[in-house]
N, C-alpha and C positions, 0 to 999 in steps of 0.2 A: 214565525213567520212575520217577515215586512214589507209590506205593498206588495202582497202573493209570491214573495219570494221565500222559500224555506232555508233556515242556514242551520249545520250541523255543527255545533263548536264541540271540539275534543279536549278530551283532559291529558297533557302529556306529562305530565309529572316532572319529577327530576329538576325542579325548581333551581337546585344549585349549579346545575351544568348548565341550565338555561342563562341564568344571572350571571356565568362566568362568560358567555358567549355575547350576551348582551353587551358586557365591556370588552370585551376583546373587538369589537366593532367599531368602539370610542378609541381602542387603541390602534386599529387600522387605519381607520379615517385620520387620525392625529400622524400616521406614516406617511400618508399619502400629503399631506402638505408639505411634507420634507422632501418628497422625492418627485413630487410633479412641478415642474418650474412654474405653470400658470394656475396655482393652483390657489383660490380666493376664499373659498370658503366651500365646507362641506357639513351635511346635516345627516345625525344618525336620530331614527325613530325607533321606539319601541311602542310596540302595540300589542295588548292582552286583553284576554279575560279571567286571567288567573288574578285573584288578588293576593297571593304568596309574593308577589313580586312588588306591589305598591305597599303592602302593609309591614311592617316593622315585628319580626318574629320574636317571641318571649325569651328565648335563649339567646346570649350573645357568645356563648361557647360553641359555636355548631364548626363542622369542618371548611364550610363557605361562608365563614362570617365575614372576611375584608370583602366578600363581593355582594354585600348587601346593598339594595339599590331600591330601599320602601323611599316613599316621601320624605324629605327633611335629610336624607343620606348626602354626603359630601365624598365624592370620588376624586382621588388624587395620588400621584407617587404609587409606589409597589404594593401591590395585592397579591396574595399567594393563597394557597388552601393551608389550612391547618395540619400541623403533623401527623396527626392522627390519622388522617385522611387514607381511604383506601387505593388502591392503585387503579381498581377497578373503575372507579368515579373519576381517578385522573385520567385515564387512559385517553391520548389525544390532544389533554389538555394539561399537561405538566407544567409547563411555564409560566413565571409568573406574569403578571400583566403589569403595564408600567403604563401611568398617563401624566404628561408634561403639565396640564392644566389644571385647573379645578373645575369640575361640574358639581353642582348643585342639582340634586335630583327631585324634579316635583313631577308629580303626576297629574292629569287632566282628564277629566270625563271625556270620552267620545263620544259613544252611543249605550243604547241597553236595547237588544235585543229579546230579553225576557226578564221577567218579573225571577226566574228561577236561580241556581246556582250558577255561575258561569257566565250568567245574561248581561253583565256591564262590562264594556269595553273601556280600557283606559289607555292613556298615551304619555310618553314623557320623551321631549324631543331637545335634543342638543346641538347648537353650532359649533364647529370647528374652523376658524379661521386662522390666517397665516398669524403668528405672532409680528409685533411689529418689531421686533429686529432682525426677524426675515424680511419682511418689507423693504427695511432700509438695505440691506444687503443684496436685495435680487434689485432695487428698481431705485 
């Protein structure tokens, strides 16, 4: 409870899928900058109370290793599921993700709603702006 308001934070699990979808948001925003004529800058904001997103896992050989978004991760180029990934995990998310720009992931404290598990919220934010070459071509 914060300022007389009660918060019920859910645990969604399936962080591998969640990380894929976070990166998919970046890919979609990069696409908008190429198809929308008046696009200047878009922002992608990730907010979570799940430390599996902002901390690096102990294993590097997971099926979603390409989609790691812990603090310090650098995301660029093409990322895909590992060959041993089950079809059920990938269902609807089979396509690789390709990012044209380089993004350095840095998570920041946002809020603490409790001292218990999942009580800390952190965010990462990315600006996706029109590339210099695109600015010259369009303007």
